[in-house]
Every structure is written in C-alpha cells, then in structure tokens.
C-alpha positions as CSV (number, residue, x, y, z in Angstrom):
1,M,144.5,161.3,128.0
2,K,141.9,159.6,130.5
3,T,139.2,157.4,129.0
4,I,135.7,156.7,129.8
5,D,136.7,153.5,131.6
6,E,138.5,155.7,134.3
7,L,135.2,157.7,134.7
8,L,133.1,154.7,134.8
9,A,135.4,153.0,137.6
10,A,135.0,156.4,139.6
11,G,131.2,156.4,139.3
12,V,128.8,158.5,137.3
13,S,125.5,157.5,138.8
14,G,123.6,160.9,139.0
15,K,126.0,162.9,137.1
16,R,125.1,165.0,134.3
17,V,127.7,163.6,131.4
18,F,128.0,165.6,128.3
19,V,128.8,163.6,125.5
20,R,130.2,165.5,122.3
21,A,129.3,162.9,119.7
22,D,129.4,163.1,115.8
23,L,125.7,162.5,114.6
24,N,126.3,164.4,111.3
25,V,124.4,161.7,109.3
26,P,123.3,162.0,105.8
27,L,119.8,162.9,105.3
28,A,117.2,162.5,102.3
29,S,114.0,164.6,102.9
30,G,114.4,164.1,106.7
31,T,115.3,160.4,106.5
32,I,118.7,159.2,107.7
33,T,120.2,157.3,104.7
34,D,123.4,156.0,106.6
35,D,123.5,155.8,110.5
36,G,126.9,154.6,110.9
37,R,127.9,157.6,113.0
38,I,125.2,157.1,115.4
39,R,126.0,153.5,115.8
40,A,129.7,154.4,116.2
41,V,128.8,156.4,119.5
42,L,126.4,154.0,121.0
43,P,128.8,152.0,123.1
44,T,129.8,155.2,125.0
45,V,126.2,156.4,125.4
46,K,125.0,153.0,126.4
47,A,127.9,152.4,129.0
48,L,127.0,155.8,130.7
49,A,123.4,155.2,130.6
50,D,123.8,151.7,132.1
51,A,126.0,153.3,134.8
52,G,123.2,155.7,136.1
53,A,124.4,158.8,134.3
54,K,122.3,161.5,133.0
55,V,123.5,161.7,129.5
56,V,123.4,164.8,127.3
57,V,124.5,164.2,123.8
58,A,125.3,167.0,121.5
59,S,126.6,167.3,117.9
60,H,126.4,169.3,114.8
61,L,124.8,168.4,111.5
62,G,125.5,169.9,108.4
63,R,126.4,173.5,108.0
64,P,123.7,176.0,109.2
65,K,124.9,179.4,109.2
66,G,124.6,180.0,113.0
67,A,120.8,180.0,113.3
68,P,117.9,177.6,113.4
69,D,117.3,175.8,110.1
70,P,114.7,172.9,110.1
71,A,116.5,171.3,107.4
72,F,119.7,170.5,109.6
73,S,117.7,169.4,112.9
74,L,119.1,166.5,114.8
75,A,115.6,165.3,115.7
76,P,115.8,162.4,113.2
77,A,119.2,161.4,114.8
78,A,117.8,161.6,118.1
79,S,115.1,159.4,117.3
80,R,117.3,156.9,115.7
81,L,119.6,156.9,118.9
82,G,116.4,155.9,120.7
83,E,115.8,153.2,118.4
84,L,119.3,151.8,118.7
85,L,119.4,152.1,122.7
86,G,115.7,150.7,122.9
87,S,114.5,153.6,125.0
88,A,113.0,156.9,124.5
89,V,115.5,159.6,124.1
90,A,114.5,163.3,125.2
91,F,115.1,166.0,122.6
92,A,115.8,169.7,123.2
93,T,114.7,172.0,120.8
94,D,117.5,174.5,121.3
95,T,121.2,174.2,122.4
96,V,121.4,176.3,125.6
97,G,118.1,177.8,126.0
98,Q,114.9,177.0,128.0
99,S,114.3,173.9,126.3
100,A,117.7,172.7,126.8
101,R,117.9,173.4,130.6
102,E,114.5,172.1,131.1
103,T,115.2,168.9,129.2
104,V,118.3,168.2,131.1
105,A,116.9,169.1,134.6
106,G,114.2,166.5,133.9
107,L,116.5,163.6,133.2
108,T,116.5,160.8,135.6
109,D,119.4,158.5,136.3
110,G,120.2,156.5,133.2
111,Q,118.1,158.6,130.7
112,V,119.7,160.1,127.6
113,A,118.9,163.6,126.0
114,V,120.0,165.0,122.7
115,L,120.4,168.9,122.3
116,E,119.6,170.7,119.1
117,N,122.2,171.3,116.6
118,L,125.1,173.0,118.0
119,R,125.7,174.8,114.8
120,F,122.4,176.8,115.5
121,N,124.5,178.8,117.7
122,P,127.2,181.1,116.0
123,G,129.4,180.7,119.2
124,E,129.9,177.0,118.1
125,T,132.0,177.7,115.1
126,S,133.2,181.3,115.9
127,K,136.7,182.2,115.3
128,D,136.5,184.8,118.0
129,D,137.9,183.0,121.2
130,A,135.6,185.1,123.5
131,E,132.3,184.3,121.4
132,R,133.2,180.5,121.3
133,G,134.3,180.5,125.0
134,A,130.9,182.3,126.3
135,F,129.1,179.7,124.4
136,A,131.2,177.0,126.0
137,G,130.4,178.3,129.3
138,Q,126.6,178.0,128.7
139,L,127.1,174.2,127.6
140,A,129.2,173.6,130.7
141,E,126.3,174.8,132.8
142,L,124.4,171.7,131.5
143,A,126.8,169.3,132.6
144,D,129.3,167.9,135.4
145,V,131.7,165.8,133.3
146,Y,132.7,166.2,129.5
147,V,133.3,163.0,127.3
148,G,134.7,163.5,124.0
149,D,133.5,161.1,121.4
150,G,132.9,162.9,118.1
151,F,135.9,161.8,116.1
152,G,134.9,163.4,112.9
153,A,135.1,166.9,114.6
154,V,138.2,166.7,116.5
155,H,140.1,168.6,113.8
156,R,137.7,171.5,114.3
157,K,138.6,174.1,116.8
158,H,135.0,174.7,117.9
159,A,133.3,175.6,121.4
160,S,131.9,172.2,122.1
161,V,135.2,170.2,120.8
162,F,138.0,172.7,122.1
163,D,136.9,175.1,124.6
164,L,134.4,173.0,126.6
165,P,136.8,170.2,128.1
166,A,138.5,172.8,129.4
167,R,135.7,173.8,131.6
168,L,134.7,170.4,133.0
169,P,136.6,167.1,134.1
170,H,137.2,165.5,130.7
171,Y,137.6,161.9,129.3
172,A,137.9,160.2,125.9
173,G,135.1,158.0,124.9
174,Y,135.3,154.5,123.5
175,L,135.1,155.7,119.7
176,I,138.0,158.5,120.3
177,A,140.1,155.9,121.9
178,T,139.8,153.3,119.2
179,E,140.3,155.8,116.4
180,V,143.3,157.1,118.0
181,G,144.7,153.6,118.5
182,V,144.3,152.8,115.0
183,L,145.9,155.8,113.7
184,K,148.9,155.1,115.8
185,K,148.9,151.8,114.1
186,L,149.4,153.9,110.6
187,T,152.2,156.3,112.0
188,E,154.1,154.2,114.7
189,D,155.7,151.0,114.2
190,V,153.6,150.3,110.9
191,E,153.7,146.6,109.5
192,R,154.8,146.6,106.2
193,P,154.3,146.7,103.2
194,Y,152.4,149.7,103.9
195,V,150.0,150.6,101.0
196,V,147.8,153.9,100.8
197,A,145.0,154.1,98.4
198,L,143.7,157.6,97.7
199,G,140.9,158.7,95.8
200,G,138.1,161.4,95.7
201,A,137.5,164.5,93.7
202,K,140.2,167.0,94.5
203,V,143.9,166.4,94.9
204,S,144.2,169.8,96.6
205,D,142.3,168.2,99.5
206,K,145.1,165.4,99.9
207,L,148.3,167.2,99.0
208,A,149.5,167.5,102.8
209,V,148.7,163.8,103.5
210,I,150.8,162.7,100.2
211,D,153.4,164.8,101.1
212,E,153.7,163.1,104.6
213,L,153.0,159.7,103.2
214,L,155.8,160.1,100.5
215,G,158.0,159.3,103.5
216,R,156.3,156.8,105.1
217,A,154.3,154.6,102.6
218,D,155.9,151.9,100.6
219,R,153.0,152.1,97.8
220,L,150.7,155.0,97.0
221,L,147.5,154.1,94.7
222,V,145.8,157.1,93.2
223,G,142.2,157.1,91.7
224,G,139.3,159.3,91.5
225,G,139.1,162.8,90.1
226,M,142.3,163.5,91.5
227,A,144.1,161.0,89.3
228,Y,143.6,163.3,86.4
229,T,145.9,166.1,87.7
230,F,148.7,163.3,88.0
231,L,148.0,162.0,84.7
232,K,148.3,165.6,83.3
233,A,151.3,166.1,85.2
234,Q,152.6,163.2,83.2
235,G,151.9,164.9,80.1
236,H,148.7,163.2,79.2
237,E,145.5,164.3,77.6
238,V,142.5,164.2,80.2
239,G,139.9,165.5,78.3
240,I,137.1,167.3,80.2
241,S,138.0,165.2,83.4
242,L,138.1,166.8,86.7
243,L,141.4,168.8,86.7
244,Q,143.2,171.2,89.1
245,E,145.6,172.9,86.6
246,D,147.2,175.0,89.4
247,Q,148.1,171.8,91.3
248,V,149.9,170.3,88.3
249,P,153.5,171.5,89.2
250,V,153.0,170.4,92.7
251,V,151.9,167.0,91.7
252,A,155.0,166.5,89.2
253,E,157.3,167.4,92.0
254,Y,155.4,164.6,94.3
255,L,156.1,162.0,91.3
256,E,159.7,162.9,91.1
257,R,159.8,162.8,94.9
258,A,158.3,159.2,94.8
259,E,160.7,158.0,92.5
260,K,163.7,159.3,94.3
261,Q,162.5,157.9,97.6
262,G,161.7,154.4,96.3
263,V,157.9,154.8,97.0
264,E,155.5,153.3,94.3
265,L,153.3,155.7,93.3
266,V,150.7,153.9,91.0
267,L,148.3,155.7,88.7
268,P,145.5,154.3,86.4
269,V,146.6,152.4,83.1
270,D,143.0,152.5,81.9
271,V,139.8,154.6,82.7
272,V,136.0,154.3,82.1
273,V,135.1,157.6,80.2
274,A,131.8,159.2,79.2
275,R,130.7,162.5,77.4
276,E,129.0,163.8,80.3
277,F,128.2,163.1,84.2
278,P,125.6,160.7,85.0
279,D,122.4,161.5,86.4
280,L,123.0,160.0,89.8
281,K,119.1,160.2,90.8
282,A,118.0,158.4,87.7
283,Q,120.5,155.6,88.0
284,A,120.0,154.8,84.4
285,P,122.3,153.1,82.0
286,T,124.9,155.4,80.5
287,E,126.9,155.2,77.2
288,H,130.7,154.6,78.5
289,A,133.8,153.1,77.3
290,V,137.0,152.1,78.5
291,V,140.3,153.7,77.2
292,D,144.0,153.9,78.1
293,A,144.8,156.4,80.6
294,D,146.8,158.3,78.4
295,K,144.4,158.2,75.3
296,I,141.5,159.9,77.0
297,P,139.5,161.9,74.3
298,A,139.5,165.4,74.3
299,D,135.6,165.5,74.7
300,Q,135.3,162.9,77.4
301,E,135.5,162.7,81.1
302,G,137.0,160.1,83.3
303,L,134.7,158.7,85.8
304,D,136.1,155.5,87.2
305,I,139.3,153.5,86.9
306,G,139.2,150.8,84.3
307,P,139.5,146.9,84.5
308,R,143.1,146.5,84.1
309,T,143.6,149.2,86.7
310,R,141.3,147.5,89.1
311,E,143.6,144.4,88.6
312,L,146.7,146.5,89.1
313,Y,145.5,147.9,92.3
314,A,144.1,144.6,93.7
315,S,147.7,143.1,93.0
316,K,149.4,146.1,94.9
317,L,147.3,145.6,97.8
318,A,147.4,141.7,97.9
319,D,150.6,141.6,100.0
320,A,150.2,144.5,102.1
321,R,150.3,144.1,105.8
322,T,148.9,147.7,106.4
323,V,146.5,149.4,104.5
324,F,144.7,152.9,104.6
325,W,142.1,153.7,102.1
326,N,140.5,157.3,101.6
327,G,138.4,158.1,98.8
328,P,136.5,156.4,96.1
329,M,138.0,155.4,92.6
330,G,135.1,156.9,90.7
331,V,131.5,157.9,90.8
332,F,130.6,155.0,93.1
333,E,127.1,156.4,93.3
334,H,126.2,155.5,89.8
335,P,126.4,151.5,89.0
336,D,128.3,152.3,85.6
337,Y,131.2,153.8,87.6
338,A,131.3,152.0,90.8
339,E,133.4,149.1,89.9
340,G,136.8,150.7,90.6
341,T,135.7,151.5,94.1
342,K,134.1,148.1,94.5
343,A,137.6,146.4,93.3
344,V,139.6,148.3,96.1
345,A,137.1,147.8,98.7
346,Q,137.2,144.0,97.6
347,A,141.0,144.0,97.9
348,L,140.8,145.4,101.5
349,V,138.3,142.5,102.3
350,D,140.6,139.9,100.8
351,S,143.9,141.3,102.5
352,N,145.5,139.5,105.5
353,G,146.7,142.8,106.6
354,F,145.3,145.5,109.1
355,T,142.9,147.5,106.9
356,V,141.4,151.0,107.6
357,V,138.7,152.7,105.6
358,G,139.3,156.4,106.2
359,G,135.9,157.7,106.8
360,G,133.7,160.1,104.6
361,D,132.9,158.8,101.0
362,S,135.0,155.7,101.5
363,A,132.9,154.5,104.3
364,A,129.8,155.5,102.5
365,A,130.9,153.5,99.6
366,V,131.5,150.5,101.7
367,R,128.0,150.6,103.1
368,T,126.2,151.7,99.8
369,L,128.1,148.7,97.8
370,G,127.0,146.2,100.3
371,F,130.1,145.1,102.0
372,D,130.1,143.6,105.6
373,E,131.7,146.2,107.8
374,N,133.2,143.5,110.0
375,A,135.4,142.4,106.9
376,F,137.2,145.5,107.4
377,G,139.9,146.1,110.2
378,H,138.6,149.6,110.9
379,I,136.0,152.0,109.5
380,S,136.8,155.5,110.6
381,T,134.1,158.0,111.4
382,G,136.2,160.9,110.3
383,G,137.9,161.2,107.1
384,G,139.0,164.8,107.6
385,A,140.3,164.1,111.0
386,S,141.9,161.1,110.1
387,L,143.8,162.9,107.1
388,E,144.9,165.7,109.2
389,Y,146.1,163.2,112.0
390,L,148.4,161.4,109.1
391,E,149.7,164.7,108.1
392,G,151.0,165.1,111.6
393,K,148.9,168.0,112.6
394,T,147.6,168.6,116.2
395,L,143.8,168.1,116.5
396,P,142.2,170.7,118.7
397,G,139.7,168.3,119.9
398,L,142.3,165.6,120.9
399,A,144.8,168.2,122.4
400,A,141.8,169.4,124.6
401,L,141.4,165.7,126.2
402,E,144.7,165.7,127.2
403,D,145.8,166.7,130.5
C-alpha cells in the first residue's frame, strides 16, 4: 500500500487530488455536534494543499436514498473544514454535475473544494457493478490522483471507496495509515494481557468479533444492551431490558467456549434499572435503582452497569497492556446512566497499556463525557470498519489501495 508521503515526495503541485474522506459527522438542526472526523482528515488535506495540490474532498453523510436531500448536505462540513484549515473551501452543490466540474476547474494550486454528499448519487452505493463503475468513472474525470483517507467507509464496497482507486494512481492518506497500524497492533504480536471491552445495544452486531476474539483476547468485558442477552443465556431474569432472544443459544455457546479456552468473559454483577427509557432530550433526573444482575425486576429495564461492576471492570483493565473498547456500557447520553461508560473510559485513561477506543458511540462518549482525547492511545474514526478488521474480513477500501 503506497502512502501519501510517497505521493508528496513525487510532487503534487498543480495536480487534482481526490481525497475520499469520512465527513459523516452528527448534525443537529444543521449544526455539527462533533467534528472529530473532520479534524481526523485535516493532516492529509493540509499536507496536500500546502504542497500545491488542487484538493477535491468527497464523502458521504447519513443515508439519503440516492437523491439530493438538504438534511444530509455536506455544506456544514465544508464550512467547518474551511474554519479548521484557516482558508475558504469551495463547495460543489452536486457530485459529478455542472457545479462539481466548474468548482474543480476553478481551483487554484493549494485550494480545497468539497463535493456534495456522494450518496446523493445512486451509483455510489449500488450493488450493480456497472452502475457503481459508471459513477466511479465520472468521479475519476475530476482528478489525477486518488488518496483514500475515509477509514470509516473502507468496509463498504462503494464507488468512491472501491471502484475509483482502480481508475487512478492511488495512495493511503495519513488517517488510514494510522488506523491500519493501530489495528495491526491489536492483531499481530499483541502485548498481553489483552483486554477487550464490548458494549452497545445489539449482541448480533458483535457476534463475529466475539467469535474471533475468543481466540485472541485474555479477557472480554461485556456491558451495554448486549449484556442482557448474555445474562439471559446464564438463566437470569432480565425484565424488559434489551434482549435478542434468538441469539441466546449462540451466546450460551460462547460462554462455554470462553471457559474451555481460558478466556475470562466478565459480565455485570449489578445493573442500574428503571421502569422506562429516559427522555434524552429533557435530561431530567429519573427514578432508578441498582440491583444485582441476577435480580432484575420483571417490569424494569437495565440501562447501565452498576457501581460494583464499574469497580470490577476497572480492576480487569488495570494491568492490561493492550485494550480495545467498542460500545458504551449504558445509555451514556443521559447523566443517570453514564457512569458505567465513564468508568470504563477512566480505566483506559489510567491504564499503562496501549488503549484503543473503537470509534462510533465509544468515540462520541469520550467526547461527550469530557475526556481529553490525547489521554487514549488511539480513538478510531471507524467503529464498523475496526470491528470487521478484527473479525478478519477483507475490507474493500483497503484492498483497493493495495497494488
């Protein structure tokens, strides 16, 4: 895989460089609530612009249905990128149409432009190779060189991620090079003890990675909504907690495998419960209680790990030399149910090991709860991509960057 440093060494002044970024930032009424992904691609964009390239940045945002939708416009992201760069960024109001062509043609050396949301064109996400290829061909006309730096999208076989690199000289940007380097640390010559903390809502989203990690990790800590399927597999009442009943047999098998393989699979010993899910917008105090994990009332829902579990998980992370964390321990968006996620994040901060926050809600939680991002070894920009890499899958966007 050739890197951007090789591209810069060869010279990019005057060249049109297409940067596939991941600007898929959360928006609230058109305002960006977390610009982490924009900041993550900044080193690549700035290096190219400083070297005199005409930089064409492209990304998706959200899941529009193959047609323009103002709610998913990249205009706010383009504006924020300009603020971070300290210079105006041109914005094309389409992907490959007249605005895109004129905007790119008007770039001067060292100037940056952002194309409108790639998913406004059905060719970007099409499962038809010909339709996807046709869109990639149109994008290729806008550039001389391709730089892949949208790590959060490399697990997608999309036109701008998979098909476009085949049509242009291609290189990995700084972010992708960093992310791949980190993931290799989690899969090759891992420093032990290797502890993985998994949370989030659905156990089905994590089954494949759990299957793989049972042969790699020394300890596996489970929290969040997915923990209740594990507790159910142990025969416990979980009340009205989030439960994937159809996954109970699979989870029961994983519990048996962990015991046979000597992997510590640690589950909550107490949980914070309430009779109803909190109003996240109101943020008002709620009625809740702490109960033993095997004594959840039938009419209540587990919404966070309890204080004894927080201490237990912190102790299991204390001596770790390598930590991967993906998924919050509870409904961290509400203050009454954020303590479990906060405790795991703090344990990573306190650790002397190499700590990786696996993107998605985990990265959002770190920022929402006020942690210094520099206190962690690495905060990934791609939760889904990270998980699929750890599962051992071939990621289309990375394969496309290989020669």
